[in-house]
N, C-alpha and C positions, 0 to 999 in steps of 0.2 A: 491721892493715888500714889501707889508705891513707885519708887524709882525703877526704871526699866533698863536692862542691859541690852546692848546691841547684839546682833547675831555673832559678830566677830568676838566681842568680849565674852559672851556666854560660851562659845565654842572653846576659847582658850581656857576658861575656867573648868570646863569638863574634859579638857585634853582630847578633843575630837576636832575634825575639820568642820569648816563652815558648811560644806556640802552635806556632811553626815548629820549635822544639827538641823539643817533645813529639811532634810528628808524625814527626820524624827518628828519635826513639827508638822509637816504635811501629812504624815501618817497618824497624827494625834497621839504619838507616844510620849511627847512632851508638849505641854501647853505653852503656846506662844501667842503674842498679840501681833496680829497681822496689820501692816500698814502699807502705804505706797512704797516705802523704802525697804520692805521685807518683813522680817520678824524681829520682835523684841521679847525679852524674857524677864520675869520677876525672879529675884534671888531665891525666894522660897520655892519656886517651881524647880529651879536648878538643884536645890538641896533634895527635894522630893524625888526627882528622877535619879540623882546620884545614889541616894539611899536604897531606892528600889533596885538599882542595877549593881549595888555593892561596889561602887566606884568612888573615888575621892573627888570632891568638888573643891577647887582651890579658893573658894570664897567663903569667908566666915562673917556672919552678921549675928548680932544678938537676937534679932527676930527669928532667924533660922534655928538658933540654939534652943529657943523656947518651944519649937514645934514638936 
C-alpha cells in the first residue's frame, strides 16, 4: 500500500487549512482515506487535485512525475 500523508501534512503541501482540506474530502473533491483518526491522503491524489486546480503542490515524488 502506498504511504499516506496525514490531513495536516497534506494541507501544508497544498497550502490550505486542515478545515478546507477536510471539507474537500467530505465533498469528494479530493479522495481521502477515512479512518478513526480522520483523513489520510496519497501523494498521487494531492498531485491530481493540484493539477486539476492549477495550484502548486509542494510535494515531489518520482511516482507523481510519471503520472
